[in-house]
C-alpha positions as CSV (number, residue, x, y, z in Angstrom):
1,M,-8.7,0.4,3.7
2,L,-5.2,-1.0,3.3
3,L,-4.7,-3.3,0.3
4,Y,-2.1,-6.0,0.0
5,Q,-1.1,-6.1,-3.7
6,T,-0.9,-9.8,-4.3
7,E,0.6,-9.3,-7.8
8,N,3.7,-7.9,-6.1
9,F,4.6,-11.1,-4.2
10,G,6.4,-14.3,-4.4
11,K,8.1,-14.4,-7.8
12,S,11.8,-14.4,-8.7
13,Y,13.6,-11.6,-10.7
14,E,10.4,-9.9,-11.6
15,Y,10.5,-6.2,-12.7
16,R,7.6,-4.1,-14.0
17,S,7.5,-0.4,-14.8
18,G,5.3,2.2,-16.4
19,S,4.5,5.9,-16.7
20,H,1.5,7.4,-15.1
21,E,-0.1,10.9,-15.4
22,N,-1.8,12.4,-12.3
23,W,-1.7,9.1,-10.6
24,T,-3.8,8.1,-7.6
25,V,-3.4,4.8,-5.7
26,P,-5.1,4.2,-2.3
27,P,-3.0,3.0,0.7
28,H,-1.4,-0.4,0.0
29,I,1.6,-2.6,0.8
30,H,3.4,-5.4,-1.0
31,E,6.4,-7.6,-0.7
32,Y,8.4,-6.0,-3.6
33,S,10.5,-2.9,-3.5
34,E,9.4,0.1,-5.4
35,I,10.9,3.3,-6.9
36,L,8.9,6.3,-8.2
37,F,10.5,9.0,-10.3
38,T,8.9,12.3,-11.1
39,K,9.3,13.1,-14.8
40,N,7.2,16.3,-14.8
41,G,5.3,18.3,-12.2
42,T,5.2,17.4,-8.5
43,A,4.2,14.0,-7.3
44,T,2.7,13.4,-3.8
45,V,3.5,10.2,-1.9
46,V,2.4,9.3,1.6
47,L,4.9,6.7,3.1
48,D,4.3,5.3,6.5
49,G,2.1,8.2,7.3
50,V,4.6,10.9,6.2
51,T,3.7,13.0,3.1
52,Y,6.5,13.6,0.6
53,R,6.3,15.9,-2.4
54,L,8.6,15.0,-5.2
55,P,9.4,17.8,-7.7
56,K,10.6,17.0,-11.2
57,G,13.8,14.9,-11.2
58,H,13.3,13.4,-7.7
59,M,12.9,9.7,-6.7
60,I,11.5,7.9,-3.7
61,F,12.5,4.4,-2.6
62,I,9.8,2.4,-1.0
63,L,10.9,-0.7,0.9
64,P,8.9,-3.9,1.2
65,N,5.8,-3.7,3.4
66,Q,5.9,0.0,3.9
67,V,2.4,1.4,3.8
68,H,2.2,3.9,0.9
69,E,-0.2,5.8,-1.3
70,F,-0.1,8.1,-4.3
71,I,-2.2,11.3,-4.2
72,N,-3.1,13.5,-7.2
73,E,-2.5,16.9,-5.6
74,T,-0.9,18.7,-8.6
75,P,-0.4,17.7,-12.2
76,S,2.4,15.2,-12.6
77,V,3.9,12.5,-14.7
78,V,5.8,9.7,-12.9
79,R,7.7,6.6,-13.8
80,C,7.1,3.8,-11.3
81,A,8.8,0.4,-11.0
82,V,8.3,-2.5,-8.7
83,F,10.7,-5.4,-8.5
84,S,11.3,-8.5,-6.5
85,N,13.9,-8.2,-3.7
86,D,16.2,-10.9,-5.1
87,H,17.5,-8.2,-7.4
88,I,19.2,-6.3,-4.6
89,P,20.5,-8.7,-1.9
90,A,23.5,-6.5,-1.2
91,F,21.2,-3.6,-0.5
92,F,19.1,-5.6,2.0
93,R,22.2,-6.9,3.8
94,R,22.8,-3.3,4.7
95,V,19.2,-2.3,5.4
96,Q,18.0,-5.5,7.1
97,R,14.8,-4.6,9.1
98,L,15.6,-0.9,9.2
99,K,14.2,1.8,6.9
100,L,15.6,4.9,5.1
101,Q,15.3,8.0,7.3
102,N,15.2,10.1,4.1
103,P,13.6,8.0,1.2
104,V,13.7,10.9,-1.3
105,L,16.6,11.7,-3.5
106,D,17.3,14.3,-6.2
107,F,18.0,12.0,-9.0
108,S,18.5,14.5,-11.8
109,E,22.2,13.8,-11.9
110,H,21.8,10.1,-12.3
111,L,19.3,9.9,-15.2
112,V,21.8,7.7,-17.1
113,L,20.9,4.9,-14.6
114,L,17.2,5.2,-15.3
115,D,17.8,5.3,-19.0
116,A,19.9,2.1,-18.8
117,L,17.3,0.5,-16.6
118,E,14.5,1.1,-19.1
119,R,16.6,-0.1,-22.0
120,T,17.7,-3.3,-20.3
121,D,15.7,-6.4,-21.1
122,V,14.2,-7.8,-17.9
123,S,15.6,-11.3,-18.7
124,D,19.1,-9.8,-18.4
125,T,19.0,-10.3,-14.6
126,L,22.7,-9.6,-14.1
127,T,22.5,-6.1,-15.6
128,M,19.1,-5.5,-13.8
129,C,20.6,-6.5,-10.5
130,G,23.6,-4.2,-11.0
131,L,21.6,-1.2,-11.9
132,L,19.1,-1.6,-9.1
133,N,21.9,-2.1,-6.6
134,L,23.5,1.1,-7.8
135,I,20.3,3.0,-7.3
136,G,19.9,1.5,-3.8
137,S,23.5,2.5,-3.0
138,L,22.8,6.1,-3.9
139,F,19.9,6.1,-1.4
140,L,22.1,4.6,1.3
141,K,24.7,7.2,0.8
142,N,22.1,9.9,1.0
143,S,20.2,8.7,4.1
144,E,20.7,7.3,7.5
145,L,19.0,4.1,8.5
146,C,16.5,4.2,11.3
147,P,14.3,1.6,13.1
148,G,11.5,0.4,10.9
149,N,8.1,-1.3,11.4
150,R,8.3,-3.7,8.5
151,S,7.2,-7.2,9.4
152,G,7.5,-10.7,8.0
153,N,6.5,-10.7,4.4
154,K,4.9,-14.2,4.2
155,M,2.9,-13.6,7.4
156,L,1.6,-10.3,6.3
157,H,0.7,-11.5,2.9
158,D,-1.2,-14.5,4.3
159,V,-3.1,-12.6,7.0
160,I,-4.1,-9.5,5.0
161,L,-5.0,-11.6,1.9
162,Y,-7.2,-13.8,4.2
163,I,-9.0,-10.8,5.6
164,S,-9.5,-9.2,2.2
165,Q,-11.1,-12.4,0.9
166,N,-13.3,-13.2,4.0
167,F,-14.2,-9.8,5.6
168,T,-17.9,-10.3,5.0
169,E,-17.8,-13.5,7.1
170,E,-17.7,-13.8,10.9
171,I,-13.9,-13.9,11.4
172,T,-11.9,-13.1,14.5
173,L,-8.2,-12.5,15.1
174,K,-8.1,-15.7,17.3
175,D,-9.5,-17.8,14.4
176,I,-7.0,-16.3,11.9
177,A,-4.1,-16.8,14.3
178,A,-5.0,-20.5,14.7
179,R,-5.5,-21.0,11.0
180,M,-2.1,-19.3,10.1
181,G,-0.2,-20.9,13.0
182,Y,0.8,-17.6,14.8
183,H,0.3,-16.5,18.4
184,E,-2.7,-14.2,18.6
185,K,-0.7,-11.4,20.5
186,Y,2.2,-11.6,18.0
187,L,-0.2,-11.4,15.1
188,S,-2.0,-8.4,16.6
189,S,1.3,-6.6,17.2
190,C,2.6,-7.2,13.7
191,L,-0.7,-6.1,12.1
192,H,-0.8,-2.9,14.2
193,S,2.9,-2.1,13.5
194,V,2.2,-2.1,9.8
195,T,-1.3,-0.8,9.5
196,G,-1.5,1.5,12.5
197,M,-4.8,-0.1,13.4
198,Q,-6.1,-2.7,15.8
199,F,-7.5,-5.8,14.1
200,R,-11.2,-4.8,14.6
201,T,-10.6,-1.4,13.0
202,F,-8.7,-2.9,10.2
203,L,-11.4,-5.5,9.5
204,A,-14.1,-2.7,9.8
205,S,-12.2,-0.7,7.2
206,Y,-12.7,-3.4,4.6
207,R,-16.3,-3.8,5.5
208,V,-17.0,-0.1,5.4
209,H,-15.3,0.3,2.0
210,Y,-17.4,-2.5,0.6
211,A,-20.5,-0.9,2.1
212,T,-19.8,2.4,0.3
213,Q,-19.6,0.4,-3.0
214,L,-23.0,-1.2,-2.2
215,L,-24.5,2.2,-1.2
216,E,-23.4,3.7,-4.5
217,K,-24.8,0.9,-6.6
218,N,-28.4,0.8,-5.5
219,E,-30.2,3.7,-3.9
220,K,-33.2,1.6,-2.8
221,T,-31.2,-1.1,-0.9
222,P,-32.1,-0.8,2.8
223,I,-29.2,0.2,5.2
224,S,-29.9,-3.0,7.3
225,E,-29.4,-5.2,4.3
226,I,-26.1,-3.5,3.3
227,A,-24.9,-3.8,6.9
228,L,-25.4,-7.6,6.9
229,E,-24.0,-8.1,3.4
230,S,-20.9,-6.2,4.4
231,G,-20.2,-8.5,7.4
232,F,-21.6,-6.4,10.3
233,S,-23.6,-8.2,12.9
234,S,-26.0,-5.3,13.6
235,V,-27.1,-2.0,12.1
236,N,-25.9,-0.1,15.2
237,T,-22.3,-1.5,14.9
238,F,-22.4,-0.7,11.2
239,N,-23.5,2.9,11.8
240,R,-20.8,3.4,14.4
241,C,-18.0,2.0,12.4
242,F,-19.1,3.8,9.2
243,R,-19.2,7.1,11.0
244,D,-15.9,6.5,12.7
245,L,-14.1,5.8,9.4
246,T,-15.9,8.2,7.0
247,G,-17.1,11.0,9.3
248,M,-20.7,10.5,8.3
249,T,-23.5,8.0,8.7
250,P,-24.4,5.5,6.0
251,T,-27.7,7.4,5.4
252,A,-25.9,10.7,5.0
253,Y,-23.3,9.1,2.7
254,K,-26.1,7.7,0.5
255,K,-27.8,11.1,0.3
256,T,-24.5,12.8,-0.7
257,V,-23.8,10.2,-3.4
258,Y,-27.2,10.5,-5.0
259,K,-27.4,14.2,-4.7
260,E,-24.2,14.5,-6.6
261,N,-25.5,12.1,-9.3
262,V,-28.7,14.2,-9.7
263,M,-26.7,17.4,-10.0
């Protein structure tokens, strides 16, 4: 399931950062830019389907609406920051709708920038903009730009947020396109370019994820009831989608969960 992080959307000159140990975050996208720096160990980041392993001292730059996740493969401590894109307009004038061919940089020689960034009050927008643009400049000098699949921020936010809030209802791509004011084929193309999935599969991923939560909560709830509560029109469709996305049937998944709980 792909999550759209609504907290990383729509504000001006917002910057948030924090340190995390052995961090795991499922696949997600957001409007803001993001940098992740490995303080200790080796961090694993999957960005647009490509796996990057960041040893100590390395940083990855994640552009708006790039699908990414953080995987806890090996012990690590990372510093992660997300920031609204009005901090780095000069950077985006260069990047436009492209992406970094190599989004990872050995940052061990530029730690003074990170130290300055963490010491600067977020209300000091002029200094924050300068430091973040310097970091972006280092990545541009280190990497070629190549075609990207990033799509319109507002459209993605509206559509994915609507799906995440209404996936248990009977919703179709045609209905969403009409509601949002987009052409159905254009909406389908944009959604596929970012998620790598057709609309039906993307919608099913939300429903299956929700179904796994229901299966884990109550062992006695019938599969048919969980299917309907998750938004599926029939048990057969539920079973097929669940198996396609998890590799097992809902019944097998339930047995696995409760067997582990007993052990």
